[in-house]
C-alpha positions in Angstrom: -38.8 -30.3 52.9 -38.0 -31.5 56.4 -35.4 -29.9 58.7 -32.7 -32.5 58.1 -32.8 -32.0 54.3 -33.0 -28.2 54.7 -29.9 -28.2 56.9 -28.1 -30.5 54.4 -29.1 -28.3 51.5 -27.8 -25.2 53.3 -24.5 -26.9 54.1 -24.1 -27.8 50.4 -25.0 -24.3 49.3 -22.4 -22.8 51.7 -19.8 -25.3 50.5 -20.6 -24.5 46.8 -20.2 -20.7 47.5 -16.8 -21.3 49.2 -15.6 -23.4 46.3 -16.7 -20.7 43.9 -14.7 -18.1 45.8 -11.7 -20.4 45.7 -12.1 -20.9 42.0 -12.2 -17.2 41.4 -9.1 -16.6 43.5 -7.1 -19.6 42.2 -4.5 -18.8 39.5 -3.2 -22.3 38.9 -5.1 -23.9 36.0 -4.9 -27.5 37.2 -6.0 -26.6 40.8 -8.8 -24.6 39.3 -10.0 -27.5 37.3 -10.1 -29.8 40.3 -12.1 -27.2 42.3 -14.6 -26.9 39.4 -15.1 -30.7 39.5 -15.6 -30.6 43.2 -18.2 -27.8 42.9 -20.0 -29.7 40.2 -20.4 -32.7 42.5 -21.7 -30.5 45.3 -24.2 -28.8 43.0 -25.5 -32.2 41.8 -26.1 -33.3 45.4 -27.9 -30.0 46.1 -30.1 -30.4 42.9 -31.0 -34.0 44.0 -32.1 -32.7 47.4 -34.1 -29.8 45.9 -35.9 -32.3 43.6 -36.4 -34.8 46.4 -34.3 -37.4 44.6 -32.4 -40.0 46.7 -29.6 -40.2 44.1 -28.5 -37.7 41.4 -28.9 -38.3 37.7 -25.1 -38.6 37.4 -25.1 -41.3 40.0 -27.9 -43.1 38.1 -25.8 -43.0 34.9 -22.8 -44.4 36.7 -24.9 -47.2 38.2 -26.2 -48.1 34.7 -22.7 -48.1 33.3 -21.5 -50.3 36.2 -24.4 -52.7 35.6 -23.2 -53.4 32.1 -19.6 -54.0 33.3 -20.7 -56.0 36.4 -21.4 -59.4 34.7 -18.1 -59.5 32.9 -16.2 -58.3 35.9 -17.9 -60.8 38.2 -17.0 -63.7 35.9 -13.5 -62.4 35.7 -13.2 -62.1 39.4 -14.7 -65.5 40.2 -12.9 -67.6 37.5 -9.6 -65.6 37.1 -8.8 -63.0 39.7 -9.7 -65.0 42.8 -7.9 -68.2 41.6 -4.8 -66.2 40.8 -4.7 -64.6 44.3 -5.4 -68.0 45.8 -2.6 -69.6 43.8 -0.1 -66.9 45.0 -1.1 -67.7 48.6 -1.1 -71.5 48.0 2.6 -71.4 46.9 3.4 -70.8 50.6 1.1 -73.6 51.8 0.9 -77.4 51.8 -2.5 -78.8 50.8 -3.7 -81.9 49.0 -7.3 -80.7 48.5 -8.5 -83.0 51.2 -6.6 -82.5 54.5 -6.1 -79.3 56.4 -4.1 -76.5 54.8 -0.6 -76.1 56.5 1.6 -73.0 56.2 5.2 -74.0 55.1 6.7 -70.6 54.1 9.3 -70.9 51.4 9.7 -74.6 51.7 8.0 -75.3 48.4 10.4 -73.0 46.6 13.4 -74.5 48.4 12.5 -78.0 47.1 12.7 -76.8 43.5 16.5 -76.7 43.4 16.7 -80.4 44.2 13.8 -81.5 41.9 15.3 -83.2 38.8 12.0 -83.2 36.9 11.5 -79.4 37.6 15.0 -78.6 36.3 14.4 -80.8 33.3 11.1 -79.1 32.6 12.6 -75.6 33.0 15.5 -76.5 30.7 13.2 -78.0 28.0 10.9 -75.0 28.2 13.8 -72.5 27.8 15.1 -74.5 24.8 11.7 -74.6 23.3 11.2 -70.8 23.7 14.7 -70.0 22.4 14.2 -72.2 19.3 10.6 -71.4 18.5 10.4 -67.6 18.9 13.2 -66.6 16.4 12.4 -69.3 13.9 8.7 -68.5 13.9 9.4 -64.8 13.6 11.8 -65.3 10.7 9.4 -67.7 8.9 6.3 -65.6 9.3 8.1 -62.4 8.2 9.6 -64.2 5.1 6.2 -65.5 4.2 4.6 -62.1 4.7 7.1 -60.4 2.5 6.7 -63.0 -0.3 2.9 -63.1 -0.1 2.7 -59.3 0.0 4.0 -59.2 -3.6 1.8 -59.5 -6.6 2.4 -63.3 -7.1 0.0 -65.6 -8.9 -2.5 -67.4 -6.6 -1.5 -65.2 -3.7 -4.8 -65.6 -1.9 -4.5 -69.4 -2.1 -1.0 -69.4 -0.7 -2.1 -67.2 2.1 -4.9 -69.5 3.0 -2.6 -72.6 2.8 -0.1 -70.9 5.1 -2.8 -69.9 7.6 -4.6 -73.2 7.6 -2.3 -75.0 10.2 -3.2 -72.4 12.8 -7.0 -72.9 12.5 -6.9 -76.7 11.9 -7.7 -79.1 14.7 -4.6 -79.7 16.8 -5.5 -83.4 17.2 -5.8 -83.9 13.5 -2.5 -82.2 12.5 -0.5 -83.8 15.3 -1.8 -87.2 14.1 -0.6 -86.4 10.6 2.8 -85.3 12.0 3.1 -88.5 14.0 2.5 -90.5 10.9 5.0 -88.5 8.8 7.7 -88.8 11.4 6.8 -92.4 12.5 10.1 -94.2 13.4 9.3 -97.3 11.2 6.4 -96.4 8.9 6.8 -92.7 8.3 8.0 -91.3 4.9 10.8 -89.2 6.5 12.5 -92.3 8.0 11.6 -94.3 4.9 13.5 -91.8 2.8 16.5 -91.9 5.2 16.4 -95.7 5.1 16.1 -96.3 1.3 17.8 -93.3 -0.1 20.4 -92.3 2.5 21.2 -95.9 3.4 20.7 -95.6 7.2 20.1 -98.8 9.2 17.1 -99.4 11.4 19.3 -98.7 14.5 20.5 -95.3 13.0 17.0 -94.0 12.1 16.1 -91.0 14.3 13.5 -91.3 16.9 11.7 -88.0 16.4 9.4 -88.2 19.5 11.8 -89.3 22.1 15.3 -88.7 23.3 17.3 -85.6 22.3 15.3 -85.1 19.1 11.9 -84.6 20.7 12.4 -80.8 21.4 13.5 -80.3 17.8 10.3 -81.9 16.6 8.2 -79.8 19.0 10.0 -76.6 17.7 9.5 -77.5 14.0 5.9 -78.4 14.6 5.2 -75.1 16.5 6.9 -73.0 13.8 4.8 -74.7 11.1 1.6 -74.3 13.0 2.0 -70.7 14.2 3.9 -69.0 11.4 0.6 -68.5 9.4 -1.0 -66.5 12.2 2.0 -64.2 12.7 2.3 -63.9 8.9 -1.1 -62.2 8.9 0.1 -59.8 11.5 3.2 -59.0 9.5 1.1 -58.6 6.4 -0.9 -55.9 8.2 2.3 -54.2 9.1 3.7 -54.4 5.6 0.6 -52.9 4.1 0.9 -50.0 6.4 4.3 -49.0 5.0 4.0 -46.2 2.4 5.0 -47.1 -1.1 6.6 -43.7 -1.5 9.4 -44.9 0.8 10.3 -47.7 -1.5 10.1 -45.5 -4.5 12.5 -43.0 -2.9 14.8 -45.9 -2.0 14.7 -47.1 -5.6 15.6 -43.7 -6.9 18.6 -43.5 -4.6 19.8 -46.8 -6.0 18.9 -49.1 -3.1 18.8 -52.8 -3.8 16.3 -55.3 -2.4 18.4 -56.0 0.7 19.0 -52.4 1.4 15.2 -51.6 1.1 14.5 -54.3 3.6 17.3 -53.2 6.0 16.6 -49.5 5.9 12.9 -49.3 5.2 10.9 -52.5 5.9 12.6 -53.6 9.1 12.6 -50.2 10.9 8.9 -49.7 9.9 8.0 -53.1 11.3 9.7 -52.6 14.6 6.4 -52.2 16.6 4.9 -55.2 14.8 8.0 -57.3 15.5 7.8 -56.2 19.2 4.2 -57.4 19.4 5.0 -60.7 17.7 8.0 -61.4 19.9 6.2 -60.6 23.2 3.1 -62.7 22.3 5.2 -65.6 20.9 7.4 -65.6 24.1 4.4 -65.7 26.4 2.6 -68.4 24.3 5.8 -70.6 24.1 6.2 -70.5 27.9 2.7 -71.8 28.2 3.2 -74.7 25.8 1.3 -77.8 27.0 -1.1 -79.3 24.4 1.5 -79.6 21.6 3.9 -81.5 23.9 1.3 -83.9 25.2 -0.2 -84.5 21.7 3.1 -85.1 20.0 5.4 -86.6 22.6 2.9 -88.0 25.1 2.6 -91.7 25.7 -0.7 -93.6 25.6 -1.8 -92.2 29.0 -0.7 -88.7 28.1 2.5 -88.7 30.2 5.6 -87.0 29.1 9.2 -88.3 29.5 11.9 -86.2 31.0 13.2 -85.2 27.6 9.8 -83.8 26.6 8.5 -82.4 29.9 7.6 -78.7 30.0 6.8 -76.5 32.9 3.0 -76.2 32.4 2.8 -80.0 32.1 4.8 -80.5 35.3 2.4 -78.0 37.1 -0.5 -80.1 35.9 1.3 -83.3 37.0 1.9 -82.1 40.5 -1.5 -80.5 40.9 -3.9 -83.1 39.5 -1.9 -86.4 39.6 -0.1 -86.3 42.9 -2.3 -83.5 44.4 0.7 -81.4 45.7 -1.3 -78.2 45.2 1.1 -76.0 47.1 4.2 -77.2 45.3 2.5 -76.9 41.9 1.5 -73.3 42.8 5.2 -72.6 43.6 6.2 -73.9 40.2 3.5 -71.7 38.6 4.8 -68.7 40.5 8.3 -69.4 39.1 6.8 -69.6 35.6 4.9 -66.3 36.2 8.0 -64.5 37.4 10.1 -65.8 34.5 7.6 -64.6 31.9 7.2 -61.3 33.7 10.9 -60.6 33.9 11.4 -61.5 30.2 8.4 -59.4 29.1 9.7 -56.4 31.2 13.1 -56.8 29.6 11.5 -56.7 26.1 9.4 -53.6 27.0 12.5 -51.9 28.4 14.5 -52.7 25.3 11.7 -51.4 23.1 11.4 -48.2 25.1 15.2 -47.7 24.9 15.1 -48.0 21.1 12.2 -45.5 20.9 14.2 -42.8 22.8 
């Protein structure tokens, strides 16, 4: 062993002895644990020097563990983390992807207040969220309760309810557009021949004031099967003894739901509401497929925030302005999610 390693080993042995003395004299359990951890690290380094190893066995184990994590983390950093950080910075810049980047401060955010299309997209998104979240939650919970009973062909009905979620979005939107077609669809045909409506009175389901209603109804139909499965898992976790006790106390069906089912499903409902809210704020594909014109463009009545971000970023190449809109969407979702977590925490206390 050369002089340098010998001196380093002596230093580590002295440090280990000092730590051992501190451990013996320390009465606080938490501090003693920290001192023990420090001494173990010093001892590992000393063992590595004695055995002429460049790195200790513990370090090797850590490196092996990091090597398994590294591919996934590198992919996450390159394709998610770095773009998110750049998007935050881009919100305060002006750039079209070709010319030089220019710092504009909060100018991009200041323009939002006078942007008619942004305000329309924000309003439509909020209407969509407020309509879709409660209706989907109610429909999925009702389905779960019914299909949790011992009904005939229960497995078939569960499959049918879940099918819209896994089916191709292109296919099912095409079916919906045929069903609600203004002149050839069976819905308007029923209104025309049975209800006596004239051609001028027939509703235009994919334009004007009715387009958001159509988007909401379609989203409820598509996603209620997925959240039904989540509610089914929650229902099957409720002990049957609670219902038996409620029945012995004379509770009817509504009282069992109110005092047993609903409280027991609180955590499940919290998960459903949070995930539904986030997904609804990110709506894009459904709006484009149902209400988009031949070139995929949305009218003001159907425009949503994510579509407007895409419009500004990849059609007009206002990358800074689109990032500012994305930051508004991010803050909006974050605030609502934090409110939901705060409310859930308050209920749990």
